[in-house]
N, C-alpha and C positions, 0 to 999 in steps of 0.2 A: 195676420196669423192669429188663430184663435185656439184657446184651450177648450177642452170638453169634447162633446160628441156632436157631429153635424146633425142638425135637426131631422133631416129626412134620410139618415143613413140606414140602408137596408140590411146591414149585417149586424144583428143584435149581439152576437157573441164577441165581436171585436171591442177591445177596451181602449179607452183614451188615456193619454198621458200628457203631462205638461211639457211645454217647450223649455229647453235649456237656453241660456244666453248664447252658447256656442252654436246650437242648432239654428237659432234665429239668424245669427250672423252668416252662417253657411248658406241659408236660403237667400238672404239678401245678396250675397256674393254671386250665387248661381243666377239669380234674376238679373244682375248686372251684366252677365255674359249672354243673356238671352236676347235674340234679335228683337228690336222694338215692335215689329209687326206681330210677333208671336205673343210677347208679354203684354201688349196693349189690349188683348182680348179681355172681355169682361169675366173676371174671376172674382167671385164674392168673398171667398175665404179659403185659407189653407189650414187644415187641422193636423194635429199630431196624435197618432195612435200607436199602440204597441206592435201588434202583429196582424197581418192579413189572414183571412180564412184560408188563403193560399200562401203558405209561408215563404215561397220564393218571390212573392210579389212585393216590391219596395214601395209602391204607391198605387193610388186608385183615384178615379175621378167620377163624379156624378153631377152632370150639368156644370154649373159654375163653381162647384166645390171640389177641392183637391184634398186628399188625405195622404200624408207621408207617414210611413211606418218606420220602426226601428231600422229595418234593413236599408232604407234609403240613406242612412247616415253611416253605414258600414264603410270602412276605408276602401273596400273593393268596389264600391259603387261610384258612379259619376252623377252627383246630385243635379248638375245642370242638365245632363241628358235625360234624367228621370223627370225633372220638372217640364222640360220641353215636350217630352212624350205625353205627359198628362195634360198640358195646356193644348197640345195638338188634338186631343179628344174634343175639347171645346171648339177649336177651329173647325173641325169637321162638322160639328152641329151648326155652325154659323155660315157655312158655305151655302151658296144657292144650290138648289137640288140639281141643276144642270151640271155644276162643277163636281158635286159628289158622284153623280152618275158617270161623268167622264173619267173620274178616278177609278171607279169600279170597273169600267170597261177596260181601261188601260192596264189595270192590275190583274186582269183576267179572272174576275169574280163572275160566276155564272148564276144567272137568275133561275130559281127553281120554284115551281108552283105546286102546292099540295093542298087540295081541298079549298082552293081560293086564297090560301095564305102564300105570301111571297117570302122566300128566304134566299140566301146566297151561299154558294159553295165555292171553295178555292179551285180555280182552274189552272193553277200552275203548281209544280211540285214543291214539296216542303223545303227542298234545298234552295229554292228561289225566294224564301222568306228570310227576313233578318233574324227572326227568332221563331221558335215553334208556336208561341202565343199569337203570332201574326195571323195564323190560319184560323183563329177563333172567329174573326169577323172582318168585314170591310173596314170598320172603324179602327180596330186594333192594328190592322195592316197599315192604314193611313198614318196613325200615330207613330208607329215604328218608322215609317218612311220619312216623316217630317223630322224626327229626332236624328235619324242617321243622315239625312240630307244636310242638316245643320252641322253635325259633329264629325261624321265620317262619310263624306260624299263618295269618295273613291270606293269604299267598301259597299255602299248601296249600289253604285253603278255596276260593280262586278257581280254582286249577288242577285240583284233585282233590277236589271236595266230598264224594264218597262215602268217601274215605279220611279226610278231615277229620272227618266225622260219626262214623265208627267210632272214631277217636282220642278225640273228645269224650266218647263214651259209655263207652269201655273203658279209656282211658289217663289221661285228665284226672283222674279221682278218685284215682288213685295218685300223681300228681305233687304234690310239696310246694312247688316253685318252677319257674319257667320257664327258668332257666339261660341267659338271653340274653347274647350278647356283642356 
């Protein structure tokens, strides 16, 4: 856990803040509840910042760097779930391309080509996403899927059965505990 600003942080208007002792303890507690497979991914550092450029956002990730905002420590938030979501972004980056592609297909993301550029659009209705933000990208949908699979699997199964099924087949064998809080 580091104070200051991540060296390559792309949002210049976001301000850093120092960690409190209580916040550090809460992060350590949250990591204790995180399945080993997820928390053993290479994370360089976790930074503490005031507020995201998107005020509803409690955290963000950029490669192996995680940023936790004030909102992550709000009593209405589940810090373990937030951290698992952000670490899942790193997991997605480290998956072999074949596994990323199998998730994209299972989660019904449709490939779209425009002027030689490839992008993906959601092929399932918004009601089948865990959060509206999940429709932003395949990566965001994956991170939501991992966090909900760990913390609220029955909700994931009911809301997004295709994502749940992919997690059952591909992620469950790697998890050594559910890390529920």
